[in-house]
N, C-alpha and C positions, 0 to 999 in steps of 0.2 A: 602882265597879262595873268598871273597867278592870282594877284590881289582881286582884280575883275572878278575872276571865276571864283572866288570865293565869299565875293559880295551877293551873287547872283542866288544861291541858297538861300540867304538870308533874306534876301527881297521877297521871294516865292511863300517863304515861311509867313512874313510879315503880312504880304496881302492876302494870305488864306485866314490871318486871324482878324483881319477887317471885316472880312465878309459877314461873319454872324453877327456883329454889332450893327452891320448897316442892314441886317435883315429884321434884327429886331428891332431898330428905329422904324422902319419901314411895316412893321406889325403894328407897331405903335400908334402910328398916323392913322391906320386902317380901323384900328380898334376905336380911336377919338372920333373918326368920321362915321362909323357905325351907330355910337353912341347919341351923337348929336344928330344923325338920321333917326333914330328913335325917338328921341325927346319930338323933333318935328311930326313925325307919324303920330304921336300920341296928342299932339295939339290939334292937327288935324281931324284925327278922331273926334275929339271932344268938340270940336265946331260941328261937325257933320252930325253927331247924334244931337246937339245943342239946336240945330234948324231942323233936324225931323221932329224933336219933339214939340218945339214950338211952331209946327206946322207950314214952314216954309218950304221942306223939300216936297 
């Protein structure tokens, strides 16, 4: 029983140390998605402006 009780604090510390890495991973994924969205928005903007100047809007 004593060995089990000595392991529990280790797992609590270990699980706390994983959370920042997981959060940074999620932030990285969101950042990538935003970058892709900005590139796509730029393409749409160019397309709309091209259509407007060609008189198709």
